[in-house]
C-alpha positions as CSV (number, residue, x, y, z in Angstrom):
1,X,47.0,117.5,-61.9
2,X,48.5,114.6,-63.2
3,X,47.0,110.9,-61.6
4,X,48.4,108.5,-64.4
5,X,51.1,108.5,-66.9
6,X,53.5,105.8,-68.9
7,X,57.2,104.8,-68.9
8,X,57.6,102.5,-71.3
9,X,61.4,103.6,-72.5
10,X,64.0,101.6,-72.6
11,X,66.2,101.8,-68.9
12,X,69.2,101.9,-71.1
13,X,67.9,105.0,-73.2
14,X,66.6,105.9,-70.4
15,X,70.3,106.0,-68.4
16,X,72.0,108.1,-71.5
17,X,69.1,110.3,-71.6
18,X,69.2,111.2,-67.4
19,X,72.6,110.4,-67.2
20,X,72.5,107.8,-64.5
21,X,73.7,104.2,-63.8
22,X,70.9,102.1,-63.8
23,X,72.8,99.6,-61.5
24,X,70.3,97.2,-59.9
25,X,67.2,98.9,-61.0
26,X,65.0,97.2,-62.7
27,X,61.5,98.1,-64.1
28,X,58.9,96.7,-66.5
29,X,57.6,99.5,-68.3
30,X,54.0,100.7,-67.6
31,X,51.9,101.9,-69.8
32,X,49.7,102.9,-66.5
33,X,51.5,104.2,-63.6
34,X,49.3,104.7,-60.5
35,X,49.4,106.3,-57.4
36,X,51.3,104.3,-54.7
37,X,53.5,102.3,-57.1
38,X,57.4,102.3,-57.5
39,X,58.3,104.5,-59.9
40,X,61.5,105.8,-61.4
41,X,63.3,108.7,-60.5
42,X,66.4,110.7,-60.4
43,X,68.3,112.0,-57.6
44,X,71.6,114.3,-57.2
45,X,74.6,112.8,-55.3
46,X,78.0,112.5,-56.5
47,X,76.5,112.2,-60.5
48,X,72.7,111.0,-61.1
49,X,71.3,108.1,-59.2
50,X,68.9,106.0,-60.3
51,X,66.1,105.1,-57.6
52,X,62.5,103.4,-57.1
53,X,60.3,105.8,-54.9
54,X,56.7,104.5,-54.1
55,X,54.5,107.5,-55.6
56,X,52.4,109.4,-53.2
57,X,54.8,111.2,-50.7
58,X,54.7,110.5,-47.1
59,X,56.3,113.0,-44.6
60,X,58.6,112.1,-42.4
61,X,56.5,112.7,-39.6
62,X,53.6,110.8,-40.6
63,X,51.7,108.4,-38.4
64,X,51.0,105.8,-41.3
65,X,51.8,105.4,-45.2
66,X,48.1,106.6,-46.2
67,X,48.9,109.9,-46.0
68,X,50.5,109.0,-49.0
69,X,48.1,108.5,-51.1
70,X,46.7,111.8,-50.6
71,X,50.4,114.1,-51.4
72,X,50.3,112.7,-55.1
73,X,50.9,115.8,-56.5
74,X,51.9,118.9,-54.8
75,X,50.7,123.0,-56.5
76,X,53.8,125.0,-57.8
77,X,52.1,127.9,-56.3
78,X,51.7,126.6,-52.6
79,X,55.0,124.0,-52.8
80,X,56.7,126.3,-50.5
81,X,54.5,126.7,-48.0
82,X,53.3,124.1,-47.2
83,X,54.6,122.4,-44.4
84,X,54.5,118.8,-46.5
85,X,56.8,119.9,-49.1
86,X,58.6,122.9,-47.8
87,X,61.6,121.5,-46.5
88,X,62.1,118.9,-49.5
89,X,61.6,122.1,-51.8
90,X,65.3,122.6,-50.7
91,X,67.1,119.3,-49.1
92,X,65.4,116.8,-51.5
93,X,64.2,117.5,-55.1
94,X,64.4,114.8,-57.7
95,X,63.0,113.9,-61.8
96,X,60.4,111.8,-61.9
97,X,60.8,110.3,-65.6
98,X,57.7,109.7,-68.0
99,X,57.5,109.5,-71.6
100,X,53.7,110.3,-71.7
101,X,50.7,111.3,-68.9
102,X,47.2,111.2,-69.1
103,X,44.3,113.8,-68.3
104,X,40.8,113.3,-68.6
105,X,38.4,116.2,-70.3
106,X,35.2,117.3,-69.2
107,X,32.9,116.5,-72.6
108,X,29.3,117.1,-73.2
109,X,28.8,112.6,-72.7
110,X,31.7,112.0,-70.0
111,X,35.3,112.9,-69.4
112,X,37.1,110.9,-72.1
113,X,41.0,109.8,-71.5
114,X,43.7,111.6,-73.8
115,X,47.7,110.8,-73.4
116,X,50.0,113.7,-73.8
117,X,53.3,113.0,-75.1
118,X,56.6,114.6,-76.9
119,X,55.9,114.4,-80.8
120,X,59.0,112.7,-81.2
121,X,58.1,110.2,-78.1
122,X,61.2,111.2,-75.9
123,X,60.9,110.9,-72.4
124,X,61.3,113.5,-70.3
125,X,61.2,114.3,-66.8
126,X,58.9,115.9,-63.8
127,X,59.3,118.1,-61.5
128,X,59.0,116.2,-58.2
129,X,60.3,116.1,-54.5
130,X,61.2,113.1,-52.2
131,X,60.8,112.3,-48.8
132,X,62.2,109.3,-46.5
133,X,60.0,107.9,-44.1
134,X,60.4,105.4,-40.9
135,X,57.5,102.8,-40.2
136,X,56.6,101.7,-36.6
137,X,58.9,98.0,-37.2
138,X,61.7,101.1,-38.6
139,X,61.3,100.1,-42.3
140,X,62.8,103.1,-44.2
141,X,60.7,104.0,-47.3
142,X,61.5,106.5,-49.7
143,X,58.5,108.4,-51.5
144,X,57.7,111.0,-54.3
145,X,55.2,113.7,-55.6
146,X,55.1,115.1,-58.4
147,X,54.6,118.9,-58.9
148,X,51.7,120.7,-61.0
149,X,51.0,124.3,-62.5
150,X,48.7,125.9,-64.8
151,X,48.3,124.0,-68.1
152,X,50.0,125.8,-71.1
153,X,48.1,127.1,-74.1
154,X,48.7,123.6,-76.0
155,X,46.5,122.0,-73.0
156,X,44.2,124.5,-72.1
157,X,41.0,123.0,-73.7
158,X,41.8,119.1,-72.0
159,X,42.5,120.4,-68.7
160,X,43.6,123.7,-66.6
161,X,46.7,121.8,-64.4
162,X,49.2,120.1,-65.7
163,X,52.7,118.4,-64.1
164,X,55.8,120.4,-64.4
165,X,57.8,119.0,-67.5
166,X,61.1,120.6,-67.2
167,X,63.7,121.0,-69.7
168,X,67.2,119.8,-69.8
169,X,68.7,123.0,-68.8
170,X,66.2,123.0,-66.1
171,X,66.4,119.6,-64.6
172,X,70.3,120.9,-64.4
173,X,68.9,123.2,-62.1
174,X,66.5,121.0,-60.4
175,X,69.2,118.6,-59.3
176,X,71.7,120.8,-58.0
177,X,72.0,120.5,-54.7
178,X,74.1,124.0,-53.6
179,X,70.4,125.3,-54.5
180,X,68.6,125.5,-51.2
181,X,66.5,128.8,-52.2
182,X,63.2,128.2,-52.5
183,X,62.2,131.3,-54.5
184,X,65.5,130.1,-56.8
185,X,64.2,126.8,-57.4
186,X,60.6,127.3,-58.1
187,X,62.0,129.0,-60.9
188,X,61.5,126.2,-63.4
189,X,57.8,125.0,-61.8
190,X,56.2,126.8,-64.8
191,X,54.3,125.9,-67.7
192,X,56.2,124.1,-69.9
193,X,57.1,126.6,-73.0
194,X,57.3,124.6,-75.4
195,X,55.1,123.3,-78.8
196,X,56.4,119.7,-79.0
197,X,53.8,117.8,-76.7
198,X,51.6,116.1,-78.8
199,X,47.4,115.0,-77.9
200,X,45.4,112.6,-78.4
201,X,42.7,110.4,-76.7
202,X,43.3,106.9,-75.9
203,X,40.8,103.9,-74.8
204,X,38.6,104.2,-71.7
205,X,40.7,100.9,-70.1
206,X,43.3,103.7,-68.8
207,X,40.1,104.5,-66.3
208,X,41.1,101.6,-64.1
209,X,44.8,101.4,-63.4
210,X,44.1,97.3,-63.5
211,X,45.0,98.0,-67.3
212,X,48.4,97.7,-68.6
213,X,48.9,96.5,-71.5
214,X,50.8,98.5,-74.2
215,X,46.9,99.3,-76.1
216,X,46.7,101.7,-73.9
217,X,49.0,104.4,-75.5
218,X,47.3,103.7,-79.0
219,X,44.8,106.4,-80.9
220,X,41.7,106.1,-80.5
221,X,40.3,105.6,-84.4
């Protein structure tokens, strides 16, 4: 699964990398992004557009927002079948922008937090889905989920699952609104194929979403 991640890369750099106009977007660096927070996403309109969305997908038919806290992830293996996700898979795909994520590795002495990032620290995109929900007071809330898959060989020893990290080529397919074939879109929902990921232990301070500071991404020891 993916329950925490980081995004502290400069917004100007992100806009250049993912080809979006930052516009009025203003989001502070975060070293411990947690569910229900506002997260940076990219959707495709006439061009790429950055939007802030609530992490935890709220289906359009939901009675209240609380369901979103249970829908922070969607499994690649079943996303096309689940009523909460299947319409979004064909019509509302997005990129969720990150520069690292956390997983907790089970050990004989307990779980230890590990941060996974690119060797060179560059930002990347998770495959995401989004929805718009209308609250009882007619407020529109955009929310998103991150798709997960089986961990690649590099990360199996840490956790059995990992978020779907898209290559730049896969990002284009994922954002292409002309593709409404779920099977075709799902072709990119695979374990990250490259070996340019690093993983290292970080402070247990990351266990609490209340903690959010640069020291959270510093390797232990």
